[in-house]
C-alpha positions in Angstrom: 5.0 -30.0 33.7 5.1 -26.8 35.4 8.6 -26.6 33.7 6.6 -27.2 30.2 3.5 -25.0 30.5 6.6 -21.5 31.7 8.1 -22.8 28.4 5.7 -22.4 26.6 3.5 -19.6 28.1 7.1 -17.9 26.6 7.6 -19.0 24.1 4.1 -17.3 22.8 4.5 -14.5 24.1 8.0 -14.2 22.7 6.2 -15.6 19.2 3.3 -12.5 19.5 5.7 -9.8 20.8 7.8 -11.5 16.8 5.3 -10.7 15.4 3.7 -7.3 16.7 7.3 -5.8 15.8 7.7 -7.6 12.3 4.0 -4.3 12.2 5.9 -1.7 13.3 9.9 -2.9 12.1 10.3 -5.2 8.9 13.5 -6.2 9.5 14.0 -10.2 11.5 17.3 -9.6 12.8 16.5 -6.4 15.0 12.6 -8.0 15.4 15.0 -11.3 17.1 17.3 -9.1 19.2 14.5 -7.4 20.6 13.2 -10.0 22.0 15.7 -11.7 22.6 15.6 -14.6 21.0 17.8 -16.0 18.0 16.9 -16.0 14.2 17.0 -20.2 14.0 14.3 -19.6 16.7 12.9 -17.5 14.4 12.8 -19.8 11.1 13.1 -23.1 13.4 9.0 -22.0 14.6 8.3 -20.5 11.1 8.8 -24.1 10.0 7.5 -25.9 13.0 4.1 -23.6 13.5 2.3 -22.6 9.7 -0.1 -20.5 11.6 2.8 -18.0 13.2 4.7 -18.5 10.0 1.1 -16.8 8.0 1.3 -14.0 10.7 4.4 -13.3 10.9 4.1 -13.4 6.4 1.0 -11.0 7.2 3.5 -8.5 9.7 6.1 -8.4 7.3 3.9 -6.8 4.8 2.3 -4.7 7.0 5.7 -3.0 8.2 7.5 -2.8 4.7 3.3 -1.2 3.5 4.3 1.4 6.8 7.6 1.3 5.9 7.1 2.6 2.3 4.7 5.6 3.8 7.1 6.9 5.8 10.2 6.4 3.3 7.6 8.2 0.3 6.8 10.9 3.1 10.2 11.5 3.5 10.7 11.4 0.0 8.1 14.8 -0.4 9.6 15.7 1.9 12.8 16.4 0.1 10.8 17.2 -2.8 10.4 20.2 -0.9 13.2 21.3 0.6 14.2 21.4 -3.2 15.8 18.0 -3.4 17.0 18.0 -7.2 17.4 14.4 -6.8 14.7 13.1 -5.1 12.1 15.2 -7.7 13.8 13.9 -10.8 13.5 9.8 -8.9 9.8 11.3 -8.6 9.0 12.2 -12.1 11.2 9.0 -12.9 8.3 7.1 -11.5 5.6 8.9 -11.7 5.2 11.8 -14.7 5.0 9.7 -18.1 7.0 12.1 -19.7 9.9 11.1 -17.1 10.3 7.3 -17.7 12.8 6.2 -19.2 11.7 4.6 -22.3 13.8 2.5 -25.4 12.4 3.5 -28.6 13.4 0.3 -31.5 13.1 2.2 -35.0 13.2 0.6 -38.8 13.5 2.2 -42.1 9.8 1.7 -42.7 11.1 0.7 -46.6 12.0 -2.7 -45.2 9.0 -3.1 -42.7 6.6 -4.6 -45.2 8.5 -6.6 -47.5 8.1 -10.5 -46.7 10.6 -12.6 -49.3 9.6 -15.5 -51.2 11.1 -17.7 -47.6 9.3 -16.0 -45.4 5.8 -15.3 -47.2 6.2 -19.3 -47.2 6.3 -19.8 -43.7 4.2 -17.6 -43.5 1.7 -19.4 -45.3 2.9 -22.8 -43.8 1.9 -21.6 -40.5 -1.4 -20.5 -41.2 -2.3 -23.4 -42.9 -1.0 -26.0 -40.5 -3.3 -23.7 -37.6 -6.4 -24.1 -39.5 -6.5 -20.4 -40.1 -5.5 -21.1 -43.7 -7.8 -22.7 -46.3 -6.1 -24.0 -48.8 -3.4 -23.8 -47.9 -1.6 -26.7 -50.5 -2.9 -25.1 -53.4 -1.7 -21.6 -51.4 2.0 -23.4 -50.9 2.1 -25.5 -54.8 1.0 -21.8 -56.2 4.3 -19.6 -53.6 6.7 -22.9 -54.9 6.5 -22.4 -58.2 6.5 -18.3 -57.9 10.1 -19.0 -55.8 11.3 -21.1 -58.8 9.6 -19.0 -61.7 12.1 -15.6 -59.9 15.4 -17.7 -60.4 
């Protein structure tokens, strides 16, 4: 009986230690090594203990935020040291004039013209959507216009 209590206390202590270390370093393998457990044990705890899973996920998020703050601090230091790669990176993701853009252009003369087939499809779609009243009349008028142009 006493042996089970000892194991239970040790497991509980290890779980708490894992949670605290994940807040400082969100790398599961490294934390497991520092605590003295295997990754398999960590994932078994996650599968068997919903409370541990929730606490571990929260700790991982906090750890990532901490590392992000450290990385951003280092980036700002690199910018102050006139590191051009750091400067470009910062501007690319933080200044609208330097973001990566994709521009699609099309000649303006063709952009407003619809073929009669396209017009008919649009009219049918509007009618089916209930956005066009008398769609049958418009449709038949377009059909006649189509025949007249042939």
